[in-house]
N, C-alpha and C positions, 0 to 999 in steps of 0.2 A: 732604765735604774729610775726614770721618771714615768713612766706611761700611763702611771694614772691623775698625772695631773698635764693638763693639756698647756699649760701659763708656762710648761718648760718645755721648749720646741727648738732644739739649736738651729735646724734648716730652715726654720722658718725664721730663722734670728739671722738667717746668710753667713752665719757661719762656717767658712772652710777650713779645717783645722786636720790636723793628726796625732795624736796623745805623744809623739816626739816634739811638736811643734809649741808646747805650751810649758814651761818649766814649773819646777815648783815655786808659791810663792816665800818670796824671801822673809827673814825672819825678824822683821822689822815695823812696826816698832818693836814686835815680839815676835817668836813662834805660834805659826796658825795651826799648831798642829791638833787634835781634838784629844782628849784624855780617853776616846775611846778604841779598842783595839779591833782590828779587824773579824773576829767572830765575836764578838758582840754585837758588833755595827750592823752585819748583815740582817738576824733576824731580827736587833732592832729596827731598823729602817723598815722592814716589813713592815713591822707593828704599827708605823708611826703614818705609812703611806696606807692603811688598812682605817685607821685609826676616825672615828667617828664623831660627832655632837650633837644631842637630838635626833640622830638618824642622819647628818648631813655630813657629809664629806668636810674635816677638819685639817686633816695633815700634819697635825702639830707634836715634836717632842713632849712627852710627857714631862721633862725634864724643865725644859725650855717652857713650857705652862706655868710648872711653881715657880718660877722666876719670875714669868712673866705675874703670876696673882701677887708675889708679892713686889713688885715695882708700880704696879698699880696702885697698890696697896698705901704705901708711901708716897708714889707722888700724886696721888690723885688728880688725874689729869682731867682736865676742861674736855678735851676732844682726843679720842683716841684715831689716827687718821691709817687706815690699811689701805696699802698700794697691793692690789692682787687678791680678792677675793675668792674663786674659783665659785665653789658652791656656796661659797657663807657659811660655813660653819664657825668658822674662827671668829668671825663677825656676831655671830651668835653667841659664842660664849664671851666674847668680852661684855657685850649686853648685860645678859645676865650677870657677871662676876660685879659689875661696876654699879648696877643695881643691888645684888645682896652689900656689898658696901654701903649703902645709903647714896652714892653719887650720882649726879645729874648728868654724867657724862656724855657728850655727843659723839656715837660712832659712826663713823663714815668708811665708805669702803669703797675702791675703785677696780674698777677690770678695764682688757678690749675687749669683755664682752657685754651684753646686754643679760640682767637679768632672765628675760625670756627666753635666752637661751641656754638656762640650767635649770631643767625642768623639775628638780629634785629640789631646788634652793627654798629655803624659808624666809628666807632674808625679807622678802619683798610682804611678811606677815608680822615683821618687828619696825622697831622705828631707827633702825639703821637706815642713814642714809647713803645710796647710790649714786655713782659718776663714772658712766662709761667713758674709757683716756687711755689713752698709750702713757705710760709709765715711762718712757723715756722722753716724753712731750707732754708732762704735765703743764706747763705754763699756755698751752694749746685747749685746753677742757676748761668744763665746768664748774671744775675743783678750784682753779686758780683763782675766780671771783670770789669762790665759796670760803676760803681761806681767812678773808680779811672779816668774819663773823663769826670766825670758831673761836669759841673757846679756849682760853691756857688753862693751864701747861700745855703742850700737845706732848703725847704719845704718838709718834710717827712711825711705822711699822711696815719695811719693804719686803715682800713676800711674793714680787712678779716673776720675771722672766731666769733672775740668777744669771744672767750675761754680762759680762764685764761692763758693757756699755750701758746698760738699763742700769745695773746698781750703783755706777760710778753717777748717771746724769739725776737719779734720785738725792745724792750728798749733795751733788750742786746744786739741785734747785732747793733744798731745804735750808741748806749751810745759810742762804739770803733770805730766810723767812722765821726760822725760829730762833727762839730766846734763848739766852746763856739759862741752862740748867733742862732744858727740855729731853728728852731725848728721843733718838732714830737709831733702831731695831735692824739691822742688816741681817738677812735670814738666810741658812743653808750656805755657808762655807765648808759645811759638812763634805760637799761633793767634792772636795779636794781627797779625801782622806778615802773617797769610795773610788776613786781614780777615773773622776769623771770630768776634773774642771778643766781639761782641755776641749772638752765638749758646749762650753762655757766662755771660749774665750777667756779663763782665766779665773771666770766666775768673780763672786763678790768677794772671795779674798781680793783676788789680784786691785778688785774696787778699791777694799780699806786701804789695802798697802798705797798702793798709788798716792790717793788721796790724800790718807795723812802724811805721805810723805811731800806730797806738795803744797798743803794747806793747813801745817800742822798748828794753825793759830785758830781753826772752826772748832772740830771735835777731839774729846777724847777717852779712851776706851775706859767705861768705869768697871774696873777689877773687884768692885762688892756685888755685881750681881753675874759677871761675865763667867769670874770663880767661884761663883756661891756654894758648888758644889764638887769643886775641882779645880784647875786650871784650865780653861777649854773646855771642861765638861758639860760640853752644850752643843749642836747643832749649827751655831751662829759663832765661830770661834773669831773673838775680838771683834765680835759685831754688835757687842753693848755700848754707843756710842751718848755721850752727852754732850751737850753745847756748850762750848766757851762762854 
């Protein structure tokens, strides 16, 4: 399903599951089902996986890119922190977008690989700041100290392993560091509609459901952005989170 994205490797996440082992995410605080039919989703997803920006793999849904463009214009973030770089295409997009908006936004991207391990990346030619880190243990990375100097407000985008553990860990890590009104986007809960949730131990949807259940005072789902094109018309169902 995500063979073109090395960040998404359930076997290396030590997940020993079968499809029947993972139930559908409970519809709490609301349904996690996207607005997309299976007939639409399959070819649309193929296009997303083939999508590039400036010739660099980007792997973003155009619907969500449109929402991101509006959110970034509205929020005018001092920093965009991307967890999961892949080849750097999305970071390049954020950088160019912010410059076009006249913003001096710091673009920071994090990945478990080094940039040198991505021979097609152009991120090293830009002003994007890169940190090598394990998304599940960000407190052990150089990013941890760098956050003290990053301009506010923050827009944090979690797009790394998509496993339950990693998504939940990122939510917990930034809940302690984000300020009210800042945003955390949890990407790719759509994998549940694709029938692959079991591969990720419940994936992003389970993480959002359980975290909001256990810590209801940390984040709210911002339905203005989440449902901009229709209820959960996004690859990130219930994934547009604003810090309380």
